[in-house]
VOPAGU-2260 file (C-alpha; in pm, 1 decimal, decimal comma):
REM VOPAGU-2260
SITE   aa  ch    i         X         Y         Z
SITE  MET   A    0    -172,9   -2214,6     588,7
SITE  THR   A    1    -217,8   -1838,6     623,0
SITE  LYS   A    2    -453,1   -1710,5     354,6
SITE  LEU   A    3    -390,3   -1384,8     175,7
SITE  SER   A    4    -693,8   -1225,3     330,9
SITE  GLU   A    5    -763,6    -862,9     402,7
SITE  THR   A    6    -954,6    -738,0     705,2
SITE  PRO   A    7   -1069,0    -380,9     763,2
SITE  LEU   A    8    -928,0    -354,5    1115,9
SITE  ALA   A    9    -577,2    -480,4    1057,2
SITE  ARG   A   10    -333,1    -521,0    1341,7
SITE  GLY   A   11    -100,5    -220,8    1378,2
SITE  GLN   A   12    -328,0      20,9    1189,9
SITE  ARG   A   13    -420,8     360,3    1331,7
SITE  VAL   A   14    -638,6     652,2    1215,8
SITE  TYR   A   15    -370,0     811,7    1000,9
SITE  PHE   A   16     -88,5     565,9    1016,6
SITE  ASP   A   17      -0,3     200,0     977,4
SITE  ARG   A   18     281,0      98,6    1213,5
SITE  ARG   A   19     376,0    -205,8    1000,6
SITE  LEU   A   20     420,9      12,0     694,0
SITE  TRP   A   21     667,1     222,3     891,1
SITE  LEU   A   22     882,2     -91,2     939,0
SITE  PHE   A   23     952,6     -96,6     565,5
SITE  THR   A   24    1140,6     234,3     604,3
SITE  ARG   A   25    1395,2     108,7     856,9
SITE  ASP   A   26    1698,8     222,7     654,4
SITE  MET   A   27    1520,9     521,5     494,9
SITE  ARG   A   28    1387,2     705,2     796,1
SITE  TRP   A   29    1657,6     970,1     793,1
SITE  ARG   A   30    1551,0    1060,0     443,8
SITE  ILE   A   31    1187,3    1095,1     552,5
SITE  VAL   A   32    1295,6    1310,2     847,8
SITE  ALA   A   33    1500,1    1522,6     610,5
SITE  THR   A   34    1195,4    1563,0     387,4
SITE  VAL   A   35     985,0    1677,5     683,5
SITE  LEU   A   36    1255,1    1923,8     799,3
SITE  MET   A   37    1269,1    2069,8     449,1
SITE  GLY   A   38     892,9    2108,6     458,7
SITE  LEU   A   39     913,1    2291,5     789,5
SITE  ALA   A   40    1195,9    2509,9     656,8
SITE  SER   A   41     984,2    2588,6     352,2
SITE  ALA   A   42     694,7    2688,4     580,0
SITE  ALA   A   43     928,9    2909,4     784,2
SITE  VAL   A   44    1055,7    3079,7     473,2
SITE  GLY   A   45     697,7    3123,2     355,9
SITE  MET   A   46     619,8    3282,9     688,8
SITE  ALA   A   47     919,5    3516,5     652,8
SITE  ARG   A   48     787,3    3615,9     309,5
SITE  PHE   A   49     462,0    3728,5     463,9
SITE  VAL   A   50     645,9    3918,3     737,3
SITE  PHE   A   51     843,6    4109,8     475,6
SITE  LEU   A   52     532,0    4154,6     260,8
SITE  GLY   A   53     331,1    4285,3     554,3
SITE  THR   A   54     610,3    4528,5     638,0
SITE  LEU   A   55     618,3    4640,3     273,7
SITE  ILE   A   56     242,8    4698,5     255,0
SITE  ALA   A   57     238,2    4880,7     589,9
SITE  ARG   A   58     512,4    5113,6     466,6
SITE  VAL   A   59     323,8    5179,8     145,4
SITE  PHE   A   60      10,0    5274,1     345,1
SITE  ALA   A   61     226,3    5492,9     566,7
SITE  GLY   A   62     357,6    5677,6     259,9
SITE  ALA   A   63     720,7    5571,3     304,8
SITE  PRO   A   64     966,4    5678,6      29,7
SITE  ALA   A   65    1065,4    5437,5    -242,6
SITE  ALA   A   66    1407,5    5381,0     -93,6
SITE  ALA   A   67    1246,3    5236,0     220,3
SITE  LEU   A   68    1056,3    4985,2       9,0
SITE  ILE   A   69    1354,2    4833,9    -169,7
SITE  LEU   A   70    1481,4    4616,5     114,7
SITE  PRO   A   71    1148,3    4449,6     208,6
SITE  ALA   A   72    1063,3    4402,0    -159,7
SITE  ALA   A   73    1398,5    4232,9    -222,0
SITE  ALA   A   74    1344,6    4017,3      88,5
SITE  VAL   A   75    1007,3    3905,1     -43,6
SITE  ALA   A   76    1160,4    3808,5    -378,9
SITE  ALA   A   77    1448,2    3622,6    -211,8
SITE  ALA   A   78    1206,3    3436,4      17,7
SITE  MET   A   79     994,9    3330,0    -281,7
SITE  LEU   A   80    1303,5    3194,6    -467,9
SITE  LEU   A   81    1430,7    3015,1    -160,2
SITE  ARG   A   82    1088,1    2869,1     -96,2
SITE  GLY   A   83    1068,0    2732,3    -447,7
SITE  ALA   A   84    1413,6    2574,3    -421,7
SITE  LEU   A   85    1327,7    2408,2     -88,9
SITE  GLU   A   86    1002,4    2272,7    -221,8
SITE  HIS   A   87    1176,7    2129,1    -529,7
SITE  VAL   A   88    1441,8    1955,8    -321,3
SITE  ARG   A   89    1181,5    1829,6     -77,7
SITE  ILE   A   90     960,9    1677,3    -349,4
SITE  MET   A   91    1254,4    1513,9    -526,4
SITE  LEU   A   92    1388,6    1367,0    -204,0
SITE  ALA   A   93    1045,1    1237,9    -107,3
SITE  HIS   A   94     995,3    1061,4    -440,9
SITE  ARG   A   95    1344,6     912,1    -436,5
SITE  THR   A   96    1281,7     783,8     -85,0
SITE  ALA   A   97     951,9     630,9    -189,7
SITE  ALA   A   98    1112,7     463,8    -491,7
SITE  ARG   A   99    1386,4     317,0    -273,3
SITE  VAL   A  100    1130,4     182,2     -26,2
SITE  GLN   A  101     943,8      26,1    -315,4
SITE  GLU   A  102    1261,1    -136,5    -446,1
SITE  LEU   A  103    1344,6    -286,3    -106,2
SITE  LEU   A  104     985,3    -404,8     -63,5
SITE  ARG   A  105     982,2    -571,4    -405,8
SITE  LEU   A  106    1302,0    -755,6    -322,4
SITE  LYS   A  107    1149,6    -869,6       7,9
SITE  LEU   A  108     829,7    -984,0    -161,2
SITE  TYR   A  109    1028,8   -1169,3    -430,5
SITE  ASP   A  110    1222,0   -1358,4    -161,1
SITE  LYS   A  111     894,7   -1434,2      16,4
SITE  VAL   A  112     727,7   -1568,0    -299,0
SITE  ALA   A  113    1029,6   -1789,8    -365,5
SITE  GLU   A  114    1011,8   -1915,2      -5,7
SITE  LEU   A  115     639,7   -1992,4     -23,4
SITE  GLY   A  116     679,9   -2193,5    -339,9
SITE  PRO   A  117     417,3   -2325,1    -580,0
SITE  ALA   A  118     240,5   -2529,7    -312,0
SITE  TRP   A  119     124,4   -2213,3    -135,8
SITE  PHE   A  120       3,1   -2060,6    -463,1
SITE  ALA   A  121    -209,3   -2365,9    -527,6
SITE  GLY   A  122    -448,7   -2235,2    -266,1
SITE  GLU   A  123    -449,1   -1870,5    -376,0
SITE  ARG   A  124    -605,8   -1673,9    -657,3
SITE  THR   A  125    -323,5   -1557,0    -880,7
SITE  GLY   A  126    -496,3   -1228,0    -959,9
SITE  GLY   A  127    -532,5   -1140,4    -591,7
SITE  VAL   A  128    -167,6   -1212,2    -524,8
SITE  MET   A  129     -55,4   -1012,2    -826,0
SITE  LEU   A  130    -268,1    -721,0    -705,5
SITE  SER   A  131     -56,8    -702,1    -389,3
SITE  LEU   A  132     272,3    -763,8    -568,1
SITE  VAL   A  133     222,9    -504,2    -840,5
SITE  ASP   A  134     -59,1    -258,0    -774,2
SITE  GLY   A  135     -20,1    -267,7    -396,1
SITE  VAL   A  136     348,7    -183,1    -407,7
SITE  GLU   A  137     282,6      94,5    -661,8
SITE  GLN   A  138      27,3     253,5    -431,8
SITE  LEU   A  139     289,4     283,6    -161,9
SITE  GLN   A  140     471,5     531,8    -386,2
SITE  THR   A  141     227,8     807,1    -289,8
SITE  PHE   A  142     201,8     677,7      65,2
SITE  PHE   A  143     569,5     722,4     142,7
SITE  GLY   A  144     638,5     998,0    -108,3
SITE  GLN   A  145     350,9    1231,3     -18,4
SITE  TYR   A  146     125,9    1109,6     261,2
SITE  VAL   A  147     376,1    1032,7     538,4
SITE  PRO   A  148     587,3    1349,8     500,7
SITE  GLN   A  149     274,5    1567,9     456,1
SITE  LEU   A  150     116,6    1417,6     771,0
SITE  ALA   A  151     418,4    1517,0     977,0
SITE  ILE   A  152     437,1    1860,2     816,3
SITE  ALA   A  153      64,4    1924,8     872,3
SITE  ALA   A  154      99,7    1830,4    1239,8
SITE  LEU   A  155     421,7    2025,8    1312,4
SITE  THR   A  156     384,9    2338,7    1100,2
SITE  PRO   A  157     101,9    2504,1    1303,3
SITE  VAL   A  158     296,4    2448,8    1623,8
SITE  ALA   A  159     618,1    2585,7    1471,7
SITE  LEU   A  160     451,1    2889,6    1319,7
SITE  PHE   A  161     263,1    2960,5    1642,5
SITE  ALA   A  162     587,8    3074,7    1798,1
SITE  ILE   A  163     639,0    3324,7    1516,3
SITE  VAL   A  164     282,4    3458,6    1505,9
SITE  ALA   A  165     265,0    3479,3    1884,5
SITE  TRP   A  166     541,5    3737,8    1880,2
SITE  TRP   A  167     307,4    3966,0    1685,3
SITE  ASP   A  168     -19,3    3883,3    1862,6
SITE  LEU   A  169     -68,1    3599,5    2110,9
SITE  PRO   A  170    -454,7    3574,2    2112,2
SITE  VAL   A  171    -475,6    3554,4    1732,5
SITE  ALA   A  172    -187,5    3304,1    1724,4
SITE  THR   A  173    -362,7    3086,3    1985,9
SITE  LEU   A  174    -688,1    3085,9    1789,4
SITE  MET   A  175    -498,3    3005,0    1466,0
SITE  LEU   A  176    -320,8    2710,3    1633,2
SITE  ALA   A  177    -642,9    2572,5    1783,0
SITE  VAL   A  178    -821,4    2587,6    1446,9
SITE  ALA   A  179    -530,2    2421,0    1263,1
SITE  LEU   A  180    -513,3    2134,3    1513,3
SITE  ALA   A  181    -889,5    2091,4    1501,8
SITE  CYS   A  182    -882,8    2064,8    1121,7
SITE  LEU   A  183    -615,8    1797,9    1153,9
SITE  VAL   A  184    -825,0    1595,6    1395,6
SITE  LEU   A  185   -1163,6    1640,6    1225,2
SITE  PRO   A  186   -1109,0    1368,1     954,4
SITE  ALA   A  187   -1052,6    1117,4    1230,3
SITE  THR   A  188   -1430,7    1115,2    1286,8
SITE  PHE   A  189   -1466,5     959,7     938,4
SITE  SER   A  190   -1169,7     725,8     968,0
SITE  ARG   A  191   -1371,3     405,0    1026,9
SITE  ILE   A  192   -1602,6     481,3     733,7
SITE  ASN   A  193   -1311,5     572,6     506,5
SITE  ARG   A  194   -1121,7     258,1     599,5
SITE  ALA   A  195   -1424,6      38,0     543,4
SITE  VAL   A  196   -1501,1     174,7     195,8
SITE  ASN   A  197   -1139,3     160,9      93,1
SITE  MET   A  198   -1119,0    -205,7     199,0
SITE  SER   A  199   -1444,0    -275,5      16,4
SITE  GLN   A  200   -1303,2    -118,5    -298,0
SITE  ARG   A  201    -982,8    -317,4    -267,6
SITE  GLN   A  202   -1172,4    -643,1    -220,3
SITE  ALA   A  203   -1379,5    -563,2    -531,4
SITE  LEU   A  204   -1061,4    -486,9    -726,7
SITE  LYS   A  205    -903,1    -810,6    -602,9
SITE  SER   A  206   -1209,9   -1012,2    -706,0
SITE  PHE   A  207   -1227,2    -849,2   -1047,5
SITE  GLY   A  208    -852,7    -886,6   -1106,1
SITE  ALA   A  209    -859,8   -1257,9   -1021,8
SITE  GLU   A  210   -1148,5   -1326,6   -1257,8
SITE  PHE   A  211   -1001,6   -1108,5   -1531,7
SITE  LEU   A  212    -665,5   -1288,1   -1512,9
SITE  ASP   A  213    -848,7   -1622,6   -1529,5
SITE  ALA   A  214   -1036,8   -1509,4   -1836,2
SITE  ILE   A  215    -727,9   -1381,8   -2020,4
SITE  GLN   A  216    -501,3   -1676,2   -1940,3
SITE  GLY   A  217    -773,9   -1934,2   -2004,1
SITE  LEU   A  218    -936,6   -1764,5   -2300,6
SITE  ALA   A  219    -870,9   -2060,5   -2529,6
SITE  THR   A  220   -1041,6   -2293,7   -2283,3
SITE  LEU   A  221   -1341,7   -2062,8   -2253,7
SITE  LYS   A  222   -1378,7   -2047,1   -2632,5
SITE  ALA   A  223   -1342,4   -2425,5   -2659,9
SITE  PHE   A  224   -1622,8   -2479,0   -2407,1
SITE  GLY   A  225   -1838,5   -2199,9   -2555,2
SITE  GLN   A  226   -1838,3   -2008,2   -2228,5
SITE  SER   A  227   -1674,6   -1680,5   -2336,7
SITE  THR   A  228   -2009,2   -1489,4   -2344,3
SITE  ALA   A  229   -2121,8   -1619,5   -2005,3
SITE  TYR   A  230   -1782,6   -1543,4   -1851,4
SITE  GLY   A  231   -1801,7   -1197,6   -2004,2
SITE  ARG   A  232   -2124,5   -1140,0   -1814,6
SITE  LEU   A  233   -1950,6   -1252,9   -1493,4
SITE  LEU   A  234   -1668,5   -1004,1   -1557,1
SITE  ALA   A  235   -1928,4    -729,7   -1623,8
SITE  GLU   A  236   -2087,5    -800,2   -1281,9
SITE  LYS   A  237   -1749,5    -787,4   -1113,1
SITE  ALA   A  238   -1664,0    -461,4   -1293,8
SITE  GLN   A  239   -1998,2    -311,2   -1186,6
SITE  GLY   A  240   -1922,0    -400,6    -825,8
SITE  LEU   A  241   -1576,7    -240,8    -858,6
SITE  ARG   A  242   -1734,4      73,4   -1008,8
SITE  ALA   A  243   -1984,5     101,5    -721,4
SITE  ALA   A  244   -1708,4      51,0    -457,7
SITE  THR   A  245   -1485,7     309,0    -628,6
SITE  MET   A  246   -1764,2     566,9    -631,7
SITE  LYS   A  247   -1811,6     513,9    -257,5
SITE  VAL   A  248   -1443,1     573,6    -203,9
SITE  LEU   A  249   -1456,9     894,5    -403,6
SITE  ALA   A  250   -1768,6    1009,1    -219,8
SITE  THR   A  251   -1623,0     953,9     128,9
SITE  SER   A  252   -1296,8    1119,7      14,9
SITE  LEU   A  253   -1489,4    1428,1    -101,4
SITE  ILE   A  254   -1681,7    1442,7     224,9
SITE  THR   A  255   -1359,4    1425,3     425,9
SITE  ARG   A  256   -1198,1    1693,8     214,5
SITE  GLY   A  257   -1512,1    1903,3     248,5
SITE  VAL   A  258   -1494,5    1877,1     628,5
SITE  ILE   A  259   -1134,4    1997,8     626,9
SITE  ASP   A  260   -1218,1    2281,2     383,3
SITE  LEU   A  261   -1509,4    2384,7     603,4
SITE  GLY   A  262   -1289,2    2387,6     910,9
SITE  ILE   A  263   -1021,5    2590,3     734,2
SITE  GLY   A  264   -1282,4    2839,3     603,4
SITE  VAL   A  265   -1453,0    2886,1     937,8
SITE  GLY   A  266   -1122,1    2908,0    1118,8
SITE  ALA   A  267    -978,3    3166,2     876,5
SITE  ALA   A  268   -1296,1    3375,4     917,1
SITE  ALA   A  269   -1267,1    3353,2    1294,4
SITE  VAL   A  270    -900,5    3460,6    1285,3
SITE  LEU   A  271    -988,1    3747,1    1051,2
SITE  ALA   A  272   -1269,0    3863,3    1279,9
SITE  LEU   A  273   -1053,7    3850,9    1591,7
SITE  GLY   A  274    -766,5    4031,3    1418,3
SITE  ALA   A  275    -995,3    4301,4    1284,5
SITE  TYR   A  276   -1150,7    4349,1    1629,0
SITE  ARG   A  277    -814,6    4381,5    1801,6
SITE  ALA   A  278    -680,7    4618,8    1535,7
SITE  SER   A  279    -993,1    4841,1    1553,2
SITE  HIS   A  280    -956,6    4867,2    1929,0
SITE  GLY   A  281    -586,2    4955,5    1910,0
SITE  LEU   A  282    -471,8    4619,8    2050,6
SITE  MET   A  283    -250,1    4549,2    1748,9
SITE  THR   A  284     -92,5    4756,6    1474,8
SITE  LEU   A  285    -188,3    4757,2    1107,1
SITE  GLU   A  286     145,9    4598,0    1023,4
SITE  ALA   A  287      86,4    4318,0    1274,4
SITE  LEU   A  288    -267,3    4263,8    1140,8
SITE  LEU   A  289    -143,8    4230,9     782,2
SITE  ILE   A  290     132,3    3991,1     882,2
SITE  VAL   A  291     -96,3    3775,7    1098,0
SITE  LEU   A  292    -372,0    3755,3     838,0
SITE  MET   A  293    -131,2    3660,4     560,6
SITE  ALA   A  294      42,9    3414,8     794,2
SITE  GLY   A  295    -288,2    3231,8     822,8
SITE  THR   A  296    -241,2    3126,2     463,3
SITE  GLU   A  297      89,8    2959,2     554,2
SITE  VAL   A  298     -52,9    2794,9     866,4
SITE  PHE   A  299    -342,4    2639,6     680,1
SITE  ARG   A  300    -150,1    2552,4     359,9
SITE  PRO   A  301      -7,9    2221,0     498,2
SITE  LEU   A  302    -360,2    2122,5     602,1
SITE  ARG   A  303    -485,7    2179,2     246,4
SITE  ASP   A  304    -197,7    1973,3     111,4
SITE  PHE   A  305    -269,2    1699,5     367,0
SITE  ARG   A  306    -635,1    1702,2     261,7
SITE  THR   A  307    -520,4    1607,3     -88,7
SITE  ALA   A  308    -278,5    1337,6      36,9
SITE  LEU   A  309    -526,3    1187,4     285,3
SITE  HIS   A  310    -690,8     970,3      19,3
SITE  ASP   A  311    -349,0     840,7     -89,3
SITE  GLY   A  312    -275,7     747,1     268,7
SITE  LEU   A  313    -594,7     548,7     310,6
SITE  VAL   A  314    -540,0     372,1     -19,2
SITE  GLY   A  315    -183,9     290,6      82,0
SITE  GLN   A  316    -298,1     148,6     415,2
SITE  ALA   A  317    -554,2     -70,6     236,4
SITE  ALA   A  318    -285,0    -195,3      -2,9
SITE  ALA   A  319     -51,8    -262,8     287,2
SITE  ILE   A  320    -295,4    -513,1     437,4
SITE  GLY   A  321    -258,3    -746,6     139,7
SITE  ILE   A  322     119,6    -696,7     136,3
SITE  ASN   A  323     147,7    -765,7     508,6
SITE  ALA   A  324     -67,9   -1080,1     471,7
SITE  LEU   A  325     164,2   -1206,1     199,2
SITE  LEU   A  326     475,8   -1133,6     405,3
SITE  GLU   A  327     323,5   -1314,7     705,7
SITE  ALA   A  328     204,4   -1619,5     506,6
SITE  GLN   A  329     353,1   -1953,8     601,6
SITE  ALA   A  330     468,2   -2198,2     338,7
SITE  PRO   A  331     273,4   -2529,2     352,8
SITE  MET   A  332     560,5   -2722,3     203,4
SITE  PRO   A  333     743,1   -2942,8     453,3
SITE  LEU   A  334    1085,2   -2843,9     580,1
SITE  GLY   A  335    1364,1   -3028,0     753,6
SITE  GLY   A  336    1547,5   -3341,4     661,4
SITE  THR   A  337    1909,7   -3404,9     575,7
SITE  ALA   A  338    2105,4   -3413,3     252,6
SITE  PRO   A  339    2189,7   -3765,6     130,5
SITE  ARG   A  340    2544,4   -3873,8     217,8
SITE  ALA   A  341    2582,4   -4079,7    -100,7
SITE  PRO   A  342    2439,7   -4055,4    -453,1
SITE  LEU   A  343    2083,1   -4178,1    -470,5
SITE  ALA   A  344    1993,2   -4471,7    -694,2
SITE  PRO   A  345    1754,8   -4354,7    -974,2
SITE  THR   A  346    1455,1   -4543,9    -842,2
SITE  ILE   A  347    1111,1   -4417,0    -737,2
SITE  ALA   A  348     856,0   -4591,0    -517,8
SITE  PHE   A  349     509,5   -4494,7    -386,1
SITE  ASP   A  350     392,5   -4724,9    -107,2
SITE  ASP   A  351      17,0   -4705,0     -23,5
SITE  VAL   A  352      20,9   -4322,0     -62,1
SITE  ARG   A  353    -287,0   -4121,7      34,6
SITE  PHE   A  354    -296,8   -3747,7     -22,9
SITE  ALA   A  355    -560,4   -3468,9     -30,5
SITE  TYR   A  356    -488,3   -3101,9     -96,3
SITE  PRO   A  357    -573,0   -2857,1     185,4
SITE  GLY   A  358    -930,1   -2749,1     133,1
SITE  GLY   A  359    -983,5   -3008,3    -142,2
SITE  ARG   A  360   -1312,5   -3191,6    -187,6
SITE  GLY   A  361   -1155,1   -3534,7    -192,4
SITE  ARG   A  362    -833,6   -3731,6    -210,3
SITE  ALA   A  363    -610,1   -3680,7    -510,9
SITE  LEU   A  364    -437,8   -4012,1    -438,1
SITE  ASP   A  365    -592,6   -4292,3    -242,3
SITE  GLY   A  366    -374,8   -4593,3    -161,8
SITE  LEU   A  367    -144,2   -4553,3    -460,9
SITE  SER   A  368     146,3   -4798,0    -490,6
SITE  LEU   A  369     393,1   -4755,2    -776,9
SITE  ALA   A  370     754,7   -4855,4    -841,2
SITE  VAL   A  371     986,4   -4726,4   -1115,3
SITE  ALA   A  372    1316,4   -4904,6   -1155,0
SITE  ALA   A  373    1643,5   -4750,6   -1267,4
SITE  GLY   A  374    1640,3   -4684,6   -1643,3
SITE  GLU   A  375    1270,1   -4765,9   -1669,3
SITE  ARG   A  376    1037,3   -4526,2   -1850,1
SITE  VAL   A  377     679,7   -4502,4   -1729,3
SITE  GLY   A  378     390,2   -4304,1   -1875,9
SITE  ILE   A  379     101,8   -4212,0   -1649,0
SITE  VAL   A  380    -226,5   -4120,6   -1815,9
SITE  GLY   A  381    -567,7   -4029,9   -1691,1
SITE  PRO   A  382    -836,7   -3760,1   -1691,7
SITE  SER   A  383    -793,8   -3417,9   -1537,3
SITE  GLY   A  384    -792,5   -3446,7   -1159,6
SITE  SER   A  385    -684,3   -3808,5   -1148,1
SITE  GLY   A  386    -361,3   -3726,4    -965,2
SITE  LYS   A  387     -95,7   -3711,9   -1240,0
SITE  SER   A  388      42,2   -3372,8   -1137,7
SITE  THR   A  389      13,4   -3474,2    -772,1
SITE  LEU   A  390     273,0   -3745,7    -829,1
SITE  ALA   A  391     523,1   -3481,7    -947,2
SITE  THR   A  392     421,2   -3251,7    -658,4
SITE  LEU   A  393     492,2   -3523,2    -400,9
SITE  LEU   A  394     818,7   -3617,5    -571,2
SITE  LEU   A  395     933,6   -3258,2    -544,2
SITE  ARG   A  396     823,8   -3266,0    -180,2
SITE  LEU   A  397     605,4   -2960,1    -210,6
SITE  TYR   A  398     373,9   -3161,3      10,7
SITE  ASP   A  399     409,3   -3472,9     220,2
SITE  PRO   A  400     143,1   -3747,7     188,1
SITE  GLN   A  401    -105,1   -3787,3     473,8
SITE  SER   A  402     -14,6   -4158,8     481,7
SITE  GLY   A  403     211,5   -4390,9     297,2
SITE  THR   A  404     572,2   -4340,4     187,3
SITE  VAL   A  405     745,3   -4191,3    -110,2
SITE  ARG   A  406    1100,3   -4319,9    -167,2
SITE  ILE   A  407    1380,4   -4206,8    -396,1
SITE  GLY   A  408    1673,3   -4446,7    -417,6
SITE  GLY   A  409    1515,4   -4651,4    -141,5
SITE  ILE   A  410    1522,6   -4357,7     106,1
SITE  ASP   A  411    1207,4   -4208,7     252,7
SITE  LEU   A  412    1164,9   -3870,8      91,1
SITE  ALA   A  413    1034,2   -3725,4     417,5
SITE  THR   A  414    1382,2   -3772,0     571,8
SITE  LEU   A  415    1558,5   -3580,9     295,7
SITE  ASP   A  416    1618,2   -3209,5     272,8
SITE  PRO   A  417    1368,2   -3078,6      13,9
SITE  GLU   A  418    1624,8   -2871,5    -173,4
SITE  ALA   A  419    1867,8   -3162,1    -191,7
SITE  ALA   A  420    1598,1   -3394,0    -329,7
SITE  ARG   A  421    1477,1   -3139,0    -584,8
SITE  ALA   A  422    1830,5   -3089,8    -713,2
SITE  ARG   A  423    1813,0   -3448,6    -844,4
SITE  ILE   A  424    1477,5   -3411,1   -1020,6
SITE  ALA   A  425    1390,3   -3239,8   -1350,0
SITE  VAL   A  426    1031,2   -3137,5   -1428,9
SITE  VAL   A  427     892,9   -3018,3   -1760,8
SITE  ARG   A  428     533,6   -2906,3   -1721,1
SITE  GLN   A  429     260,8   -2890,0   -1983,5
SITE  ASP   A  430     126,1   -2556,0   -2106,0
SITE  THR   A  431    -228,0   -2554,7   -1963,1
SITE  TYR   A  432    -441,8   -2330,0   -1752,3
SITE  LEU   A  433    -666,3   -2453,6   -1469,8
SITE  PHE   A  434    -944,5   -2222,7   -1360,6
SITE  HIS   A  435   -1021,2   -2148,7    -999,7
SITE  GLY   A  436   -1352,4   -2334,8    -987,4
SITE  THR   A  437   -1518,9   -2433,0   -1314,9
SITE  VAL   A  438   -1578,4   -2306,0   -1666,1
SITE  GLU   A  439   -1927,1   -2456,1   -1656,6
SITE  ILE   A  440   -2124,4   -2133,3   -1633,6
SITE  THR   A  441   -2494,5   -2139,4   -1707,8
SITE  ALA   A  442   -2577,9   -1894,0   -1984,2
SITE  VAL   A  443   -2873,3   -1666,5   -1919,0
C-alpha cells in the first residue's frame, strides 16, 4: 500500500516549477498562455507609456509650446487606461483558470477517494488526508492563479522589453536585461532551503491537523477517560511545532525577497549610473535617458511581482506533494472476480479464517469458523479489537483473509466481483470514534 507520505525532493519537482502540477492544467493551458500574453501586452503598453512620458518631459525641458504637449500627454493617459483594462482582464482570467483547475482536481480526488475505499483509509490519518483534500487544493488557487503566470511574465518581459530599450540605447538595454535575468535566477540559490522549510511546515501542519481532528471527533471519549487536559497539552506541543515551522517559512521567504530587492536596487543603480555617464558624454540624448530610466521601472516590475508570488509557488509545490501521493496511492482492497450467474443463497460461512491488518500488531481473526444459515439471526459480541468489525470488512471484501475461506451462498467470496458481492449486503455501522493510537496519555 502506498502511504500518503511527503518527501522534500519529490519526483518531477524543479527550482521554480513542479512538472506534475502542470499536468492538472491539460485542458486549461490555453487560458494560462492567454494570461501570460496579456501580461506581456500590459508590460508593452506600460513601456509605451514611459516612451510617451519621456517625450513629454523632454519637450517640456526644451520649452516646446503647449500645443506640442497635447498629443504625448493624451497618449500617456490612453496608455494608462489601456494598461489598467489589460491588468483587470488578466487577473480575472487567471483566477477563473485557477478555479477551474481546482474544480477538476477536486473531481479527480473525489473519484480517487471512492476508488481507494475505506480499507485504504484504515491505514491513514484522517486529518492528514483532509489537509491534502481541502487545504492543499485551496493553496493551488494562488499557484495557478498568480505564481505560474507571473513566473512566465517575469522570465519573458525583460527579453521582450530589451528589444524596445535597445532601439534607444543598446549598452543600457544590455545591462538592464542582464540584471533582470540575474534577479530571476538569484532565488534559485535558496531553493533547497526554501523547499525544506516549506515541507517541514507542511509536515507540522499535517501532524497538528491529524491530532486536532482526533481531539474534536473523539472529544466525548477523551472526557469519559479523563484525558482532555493531557490531550490538550499534546495539541499545544503540536501547535508550538507548527508555529516554529511557520516562522522559519516566513524568515526564508523574507530572505529570498530581500535578495531579489537587493538585486533590483543594485541593478537599477547600475543602469542609472551607466545612463548618466553616456548622457553626460553625449552618447545618448536627454529624451533617450529619460525613457530608458523610466523603462527600468517596467522591466523590474514583473520581478517585484514575482518576488511576492514566489512564496505562493513554494507553498503550492509543497501542497502538491501530498495531492500527488494521494493520486498515486494504490487501493489495498482486492480486485477481480466475476459476478454471480444466479441469485446467491442468503448464507454466510467463515472457514478457518485468519486475518491481520497491514501494519497491525497481531491477528484480528485467528482460525475463525462460523456459519449463518438462511433466515438465521446471529449477534456477535466482544470487547473492542476482538474482530467484530473485521467480520463485516471481510464480508464486504475490503480485504481478503490471509488464510481460510469466506463464502456467501456457498461460493468463495474471493471468486466474486467485489461490487457484485457488496450489492447484496447492507451494513449499518455504529456511531463511534477510534483514535489513531491510544487515549491513555500520562498526565504530567
